[in-house]
Structures are given as C-alpha cells and as structure tokens.
C-alpha positions in Angstrom: -83.4 243.8 62.7 -87.1 244.2 62.0 -89.1 243.4 58.9 -91.6 246.1 59.7 -89.6 248.9 57.9 -89.0 246.9 54.7 -90.5 248.4 51.6 -92.3 245.5 49.9 -93.8 247.6 47.1 -90.5 248.9 45.9 -88.7 245.6 46.1 -91.5 243.6 44.4 -91.0 240.5 46.6 -93.8 238.4 47.9 -94.7 240.0 51.3 -96.8 237.1 52.4 -94.0 234.6 51.8 -91.3 236.8 53.4 -93.5 237.3 56.5 -94.1 233.6 56.8 -90.3 233.0 56.5 -89.8 235.6 59.2 -91.9 233.5 61.6 -89.1 230.8 61.2 -91.4 227.8 60.9 -88.9 226.5 58.3 -86.6 225.7 61.2 -88.9 223.3 62.8 -89.5 221.7 59.4 -85.7 221.5 58.7 -86.0 223.4 55.5 -83.6 225.8 53.8 -84.1 229.2 52.2 -82.4 230.3 49.0 -83.0 233.9 47.6 -82.5 234.3 43.9 -83.1 237.1 41.4 -81.7 240.5 40.5 -82.1 243.5 42.7 -84.6 242.1 45.2 -82.8 243.1 48.5 -81.7 239.4 49.0 -78.9 240.2 51.4 -81.1 242.5 53.6 -84.0 240.0 53.7 -81.6 237.1 54.4 -80.0 239.1 57.2 -83.3 240.0 58.8 -84.6 236.4 58.7 -81.2 235.0 59.9 -81.3 237.3 63.0 -84.9 236.3 63.7 -84.0 232.6 63.3 -81.0 232.9 65.8 -83.3 234.7 68.2 -85.9 231.9 67.9 -83.3 229.2 68.4 -81.8 230.9 71.4 -85.2 231.5 73.0 -86.2 227.8 72.4 -82.8 226.7 73.9 -83.3 228.9 77.0 -86.9 227.6 77.5 -85.8 224.0 77.4 -82.9 224.7 79.7 -85.3 226.4 82.1 -87.6 223.3 82.0 -84.7 221.1 82.7 -83.6 223.2 85.6 -87.1 223.3 87.1 -87.4 219.5 86.8 -84.1 219.0 88.6 -85.0 221.5 91.2 -88.5 219.9 91.8 -86.9 216.4 92.2 -84.4 217.6 94.7 -86.7 219.8 96.8 -89.9 217.8 96.7 -89.4 214.1 96.6 -93.1 213.4 97.3 -94.2 214.8 93.9 -91.1 213.5 92.0 -91.9 213.4 88.3 -95.4 214.7 88.7 -94.8 218.4 88.2 -93.1 218.8 84.8 -92.3 216.4 82.1 -89.7 216.9 79.4 
C-alpha cells in the first residue's frame, strides 16, 4: 500500500506527521502509534504504515542476514583476511 494516493486535504490529518510516520523511524526509537479521532481514515492510515513497517523490518532482517552470511563466507574462503573484510 502506498501513501502517495491518500487525500490529505479531505481527511484533514497532518500530512507532515503521517509522512514522517510512514518512514518508520518510530521503530528504531521503539515508539508506538495510536490514531484517535472521528472520521480521519485511521484504519487506512494504520494499515498503510503497518505494511511499510513490516517491509522495513523484513528488509533490515534480510540485510543483516546477508552480512552474517558474507562474514561466514569470507572467514571460510579467505583465512588470511579473517575478520578484516566485514564487521557486524
């Protein structure tokens, strides 16, 4: 789901805040989000941000798994440079 097609004018939500939440920095800061108020498309916004958050987490997990695999591979295949190529 994308935030690009959301009508911020009609819903009267804070576009700057929702866009910042969509970047998912709240995950790294271990914060939560609670939407309140009548008729502000809370469910739609929560769904869009949740999908983005899961995508971010999965991408971070895949990146760290790749680094781990590359470290193991470099240690097995190049004992001379052991521990010098990647850290993590």
